[in-house]
KOLRO-256265 format. One line per field, with one value per residue (C-alpha): residue number from 1; y, x, z. Coordinates in nm, 4 decimals. Example, Ala and Ser with C-alpha at 12.3 -4.5 7.8 and 13.67 -1.06 7.14 Angstrom:
num = [1, 2]
v = [-0.4500, -0.1060]
u = [1.2300, 1.3670]
w = [0.7800, 0.7140]
This chain:
num = [1, 2, 3, 4, 5, 6, 7, 8, 9, 10, 11, 12, 13, 14, 15, 16, 17, 18, 19, 20, 21, 22, 23, 24, 25, 26, 27, 28, 29, 30, 31, 32, 33, 34, 35, 36, 37, 38, 39, 40, 41, 42, 43, 44, 45, 46, 47, 48, 49, 50, 51, 52, 53, 54, 55, 56, 57, 58, 59, 60, 61, 62, 63, 64, 65, 66, 67, 68, 69, 70, 71, 72, 73, 74, 75, 76, 77, 78, 79, 80, 81, 82, 83, 84, 85, 86, 87, 88, 89, 90, 91, 92, 93, 94, 95, 96, 97, 98, 99, 100, 101, 102, 103, 104, 105, 106, 107, 108, 109, 110, 111, 112, 113, 114, 115, 116, 117, 118, 119, 120, 121, 122, 123, 124, 125, 126, 127, 128, 129, 130, 131, 132, 133, 134, 135, 136, 137, 138, 139, 140, 141, 142, 143, 144, 145, 146, 147, 148, 149, 150, 151, 152, 153, 154, 155, 156, 157, 158, 159, 160, 161, 162, 163, 164, 165, 166, 167, 168, 169, 170, 171, 172, 173, 174, 175, 176, 177, 178, 179, 180, 181, 182, 183, 184, 185, 186, 187, 188, 189, 190, 191, 192, 193, 194, 195, 196, 197, 198, 199, 200, 201, 202, 203, 204, 205, 206, 207, 208, 209, 210, 211, 212, 213, 214, 215, 216, 217, 218, 219, 220, 221, 222, 223, 224, 225, 226, 227, 228, 229, 230, 231, 232, 233, 234, 235, 236, 237, 238, 239, 240, 241, 242, 243, 244, 245, 246, 247, 248, 249, 250, 251, 252, 253, 254, 255, 256, 257, 258, 259, 260, 261, 262, 263, 264, 265, 266, 267, 268, 269, 270, 271, 272]
v = [21.8765, 21.8070, 21.8209, 21.5180, 21.5794, 21.5510, 21.2528, 21.2916, 21.1887, 21.0180, 21.1521, 21.2345, 21.5960, 21.5509, 21.4406, 21.7486, 21.9740, 21.8613, 21.9036, 22.1453, 22.3477, 22.2950, 22.4193, 22.2003, 22.2486, 22.5268, 22.7090, 22.6196, 22.5181, 22.1723, 22.0003, 21.7395, 21.5382, 21.3669, 21.0359, 21.1673, 21.2227, 21.4993, 21.6402, 21.9100, 21.7595, 21.5703, 21.3669, 21.3300, 21.2540, 21.4063, 21.6013, 21.9743, 22.1399, 22.5077, 22.7388, 23.1091, 23.2768, 23.6217, 23.7703, 23.7332, 23.3881, 23.0818, 22.8868, 22.5506, 22.3277, 21.9521, 21.6953, 21.3496, 21.2433, 21.3198, 21.6957, 21.9545, 22.0312, 22.3989, 22.4625, 22.8038, 22.9187, 23.2680, 23.4221, 23.5726, 23.2621, 23.0665, 22.8397, 23.0296, 22.6974, 22.6528, 22.8862, 22.7463, 22.3959, 22.5101, 22.7269, 22.4174, 22.2533, 22.2657, 22.1794, 21.8074, 21.7156, 21.4169, 21.4990, 21.3771, 21.6566, 21.6634, 21.9775, 22.1581, 22.2318, 22.6009, 22.6654, 22.9938, 23.1322, 23.2875, 23.5834, 23.3350, 23.1612, 22.8401, 22.7199, 22.6576, 22.4358, 22.5150, 22.3340, 22.4861, 22.2587, 22.0992, 21.8264, 21.8160, 21.5424, 21.4641, 21.1027, 20.8420, 20.7040, 20.3812, 20.5762, 20.7824, 20.4641, 20.3149, 20.6187, 20.6022, 20.2329, 20.2572, 20.5725, 20.4022, 20.1036, 20.3130, 20.5382, 20.2425, 20.0912, 20.4130, 20.4141, 20.0520, 20.1399, 20.4319, 20.2075, 19.9510, 20.2047, 20.3417, 20.0015, 19.9933, 20.1195, 20.3426, 20.3017, 20.3299, 20.2569, 19.9247, 19.7819, 19.8803, 19.7306, 19.4042, 19.3992, 19.4125, 19.7827, 19.9738, 20.2413, 20.5018, 20.3777, 20.3630, 20.7187, 20.8438, 20.6671, 20.8200, 21.1690, 21.1180, 21.0233, 21.3067, 21.5821, 21.4523, 21.2737, 21.3598, 21.3179, 21.1121, 20.8468, 20.6410, 20.9290, 20.9337, 20.5558, 20.5774, 20.8432, 20.6243, 20.3250, 20.5413, 20.6747, 20.3237, 20.1855, 20.4836, 20.4380, 20.0691, 20.1419, 20.4077, 20.1641, 19.9126, 20.1491, 20.1347, 19.7531, 19.7270, 19.9677, 19.7409, 19.4267, 19.5784, 19.7320, 19.3962, 19.2181, 19.4615, 19.4297, 19.0496, 18.9835, 19.2088, 18.9131, 19.0577, 19.4192, 19.5370, 19.6047, 19.4316, 19.4509, 19.6419, 19.3502, 19.1121, 19.3545, 19.3785, 18.9975, 18.9578, 19.2310, 19.0633, 18.7482, 18.9619, 19.0947, 19.4355, 19.5844, 19.7561, 20.1090, 20.0645, 19.9336, 20.2493, 20.4702, 20.2757, 20.2923, 20.6684, 20.7072, 20.4910, 20.6839, 21.0232, 20.8988, 20.7798, 20.4158, 20.2972, 20.4338, 20.3513, 20.1900, 20.1914, 20.2132, 20.0189, 19.8544, 19.9339, 19.8848, 19.9348, 20.1815, 19.9963, 20.0982, 20.2720]
u = [-2.8428, -3.0218, -2.7925, -2.7774, -2.9354, -2.7000, -2.7676, -2.9429, -2.6857, -2.8201, -2.5906, -2.6131, -2.6014, -2.2692, -2.1039, -2.2327, -2.1353, -1.7711, -1.7492, -1.5335, -1.6404, -1.4646, -1.5245, -1.6265, -1.5236, -1.7820, -1.6476, -1.9621, -1.9262, -2.0095, -1.9602, -1.6881, -1.7677, -1.5112, -1.6090, -1.5191, -1.8770, -1.9062, -2.2482, -2.4558, -2.7858, -2.8910, -3.1901, -3.2477, -3.5135, -3.5556, -3.7677, -3.8366, -3.6824, -3.7404, -3.8945, -3.8602, -4.0668, -4.1411, -4.2441, -3.8950, -3.7837, -3.8442, -3.5813, -3.6161, -3.3716, -3.4145, -3.2574, -3.1502, -3.0128, -2.6510, -2.6995, -2.8938, -2.9666, -3.0322, -3.2944, -3.3755, -3.6249, -3.6675, -3.9953, -3.8280, -3.6306, -3.6232, -3.9022, -4.1758, -4.3076, -3.9964, -4.1114, -4.4659, -4.3257, -4.1410, -4.4309, -4.6520, -4.4274, -4.4619, -4.2123, -4.2057, -4.3103, -4.1207, -4.0142, -3.8239, -3.6499, -3.4562, -3.2705, -2.9628, -2.6664, -2.5874, -2.2365, -2.2054, -1.8617, -1.8263, -1.6043, -1.3535, -1.3202, -1.5042, -1.8252, -2.1752, -2.3942, -2.7637, -3.0196, -3.2553, -3.5624, -3.6942, -3.9198, -4.0591, -4.2903, -4.4272, -4.3540, -4.4128, -4.1628, -4.1063, -4.0081, -3.7585, -3.6188, -3.5748, -3.3761, -3.1573, -3.0777, -3.0093, -2.7978, -2.6082, -2.5337, -2.3977, -2.1993, -2.0376, -1.9365, -1.7541, -1.5766, -1.4710, -1.3366, -1.1373, -0.9861, -0.8847, -0.7354, -0.5209, -0.3503, -0.2598, 0.0691, 0.0071, -0.3724, -0.5819, -0.9362, -0.8526, -0.7043, -1.0154, -1.2482, -1.0511, -1.1246, -1.4993, -1.5749, -1.7589, -1.5923, -1.7959, -1.6871, -1.3241, -1.3386, -1.4873, -1.2195, -0.9392, -1.0922, -1.1305, -0.7684, -0.6482, -0.8557, -0.9321, -0.6187, -0.6715, -1.0498, -1.1916, -1.3829, -1.4422, -1.6350, -1.8684, -1.9053, -1.9966, -2.2577, -2.4117, -2.4352, -2.6105, -2.8570, -2.9433, -2.9900, -3.2112, -3.4129, -3.4746, -3.5650, -3.8183, -3.9738, -4.0247, -4.1926, -4.5573, -4.5573, -4.3731, -4.6192, -4.9145, -4.7338, -4.6163, -4.9552, -5.1211, -4.8669, -4.9242, -5.3034, -5.2959, -5.0358, -5.1430, -5.3009, -5.3016, -5.3829, -5.0433, -4.9042, -4.6464, -4.2852, -4.0500, -3.8057, -4.0793, -4.1787, -3.8166, -3.7839, -4.1126, -4.0122, -3.6770, -3.8646, -4.0508, -3.7174, -3.7638, -3.4593, -3.4634, -3.4148, -3.7269, -3.9150, -3.8239, -3.9407, -4.2669, -4.3412, -4.2834, -4.5082, -4.7863, -4.7694, -4.7910, -5.0890, -5.2681, -5.2668, -5.0785, -4.9815, -4.7105, -4.8785, -4.5545, -4.1859, -4.1274, -4.4732, -4.7185, -5.0902, -5.3007, -5.5889, -5.9161, -6.1199, -6.4471]
w = [-9.3338, -9.0058, -8.7036, -8.4790, -8.1389, -7.8422, -7.6173, -7.2810, -7.0220, -6.7076, -6.4360, -6.0680, -5.9482, -5.7710, -6.0957, -6.2786, -5.9868, -6.0055, -6.3832, -6.5823, -6.8852, -7.2185, -7.5735, -7.8658, -8.2314, -8.2661, -7.9570, -7.7610, -7.3980, -7.2682, -6.9333, -6.8972, -6.5861, -6.3596, -6.5214, -6.8652, -6.9816, -7.2413, -7.1618, -7.3279, -7.2149, -6.9049, -6.7941, -6.4222, -6.1626, -5.8188, -5.5720, -5.6098, -5.3038, -5.3755, -5.6344, -5.7109, -5.9771, -6.1161, -6.4516, -6.5993, -6.4891, -6.2728, -6.0827, -5.9117, -5.7253, -5.7525, -5.5196, -5.6401, -5.2954, -5.3933, -5.4230, -5.6187, -5.9827, -6.0554, -6.3238, -6.4765, -6.7394, -6.8793, -6.9965, -7.3023, -7.3890, -7.7155, -7.5932, -7.4004, -7.2648, -7.0491, -6.7740, -6.7847, -6.7227, -6.4129, -6.2906, -6.2852, -6.0234, -5.6458, -5.3745, -5.2910, -5.6456, -5.7858, -6.1399, -6.4442, -6.6342, -6.9579, -7.0534, -7.1834, -6.9601, -6.9263, -6.7843, -6.5933, -6.5098, -6.1645, -6.0730, -5.9284, -6.2650, -6.1728, -6.3354, -6.2070, -6.4238, -6.4474, -6.6610, -6.9168, -6.9248, -7.2431, -7.0970, -6.7435, -6.6120, -6.2691, -6.1780, -5.9069, -5.6559, -5.8482, -6.1611, -5.9633, -5.8049, -6.1540, -6.2683, -5.9543, -6.0002, -6.3767, -6.3375, -6.0552, -6.2813, -6.5694, -6.3344, -6.1591, -6.4938, -6.5793, -6.2440, -6.2910, -6.6377, -6.4933, -6.2261, -6.4874, -6.7264, -6.4440, -6.4248, -6.7951, -6.9311, -7.2344, -7.2201, -7.5342, -7.6456, -7.8118, -7.4924, -7.2986, -7.5605, -7.5460, -7.1728, -7.2402, -7.2206, -7.4923, -7.7062, -7.5196, -7.1762, -7.2925, -7.4318, -7.1047, -6.8988, -7.1081, -7.0715, -6.6963, -6.6249, -6.8493, -6.6831, -6.3291, -6.2092, -5.8427, -5.8253, -5.5369, -5.7325, -5.4177, -5.2607, -5.5612, -5.5419, -5.1702, -5.2464, -5.5154, -5.2806, -5.0207, -5.2790, -5.4026, -5.0522, -4.9626, -5.2813, -5.2110, -4.8476, -4.9490, -5.1939, -4.9123, -4.6665, -4.7915, -4.8041, -4.4720, -4.3100, -4.3921, -4.2740, -3.9455, -3.8638, -3.9297, -3.7067, -3.4173, -3.4360, -3.4594, -3.1899, -2.9024, -2.7200, -2.3670, -2.4475, -2.3194, -2.6652, -2.8826, -2.7749, -3.0021, -3.0068, -3.1255, -3.4010, -3.5190, -3.5308, -3.7160, -3.9627, -4.0247, -4.1182, -4.3713, -4.5116, -4.3519, -4.1745, -3.8346, -3.9702, -4.1856, -3.8787, -3.6861, -3.9757, -4.0065, -3.6318, -3.6333, -3.9367, -3.7932, -3.4682, -3.6400, -3.8465, -3.5332, -3.6481, -3.3386, -2.9986, -2.7489, -2.4446, -2.2458, -2.3303, -2.6538, -2.6523, -2.9310, -2.9783, -3.2885, -3.2858, -3.3460, -3.6490, -3.5614]
């Protein structure tokens, strides 16, 4: 009989980092996350931060804005393609990776969770943003379920389902309150909000860069440059916040597209 493949869990690195290792019915280890997710496989997106490789193995660290995933592949492993997939990556690559969780017990008795890759793909920013937003949505739903179940006397799955949660979300919530009573769920929630805001801001930058450069070139009527305050107001009317304006101005300056005529006054560089 063919065994059912374990699901790929979309989770943030900080959730996996804070997990504990438990044994299933076959005495094999899996990760139980603070949100009650029983995970043997994960699927995540992020940016390659570092890479170490030799004849025996390759290791990469991948950032998803909330922390790091640690990925390892061995040359003599079950799938020889694993190391080739990691060897093809470079730092700063944006990737999607699906793989098995490998719990490693430290001398202190705690666990570190590394990932053994099964699928690795290079992706674009919009694909990484999609993963961040969708993973944020599912993670928040689990946190909301945990908060609700904490209010219930003698909680069970049926009560949670009656409140509109799925069986899966109810099972996760019950596992969370049983194994992570003192976990700081709000800290995880705050980290998610920051990641989503950052993701949306990064997505706006290319479009905002074109709009702001066009505004500067078209509104420097006296040759003395556009005032910073006027640029901020114009950007706000284009639904671009001030922090994005600052990032765009710094980027345009470093690219030689604009220069600062005097303090907080900017001029565009004319095309040759």
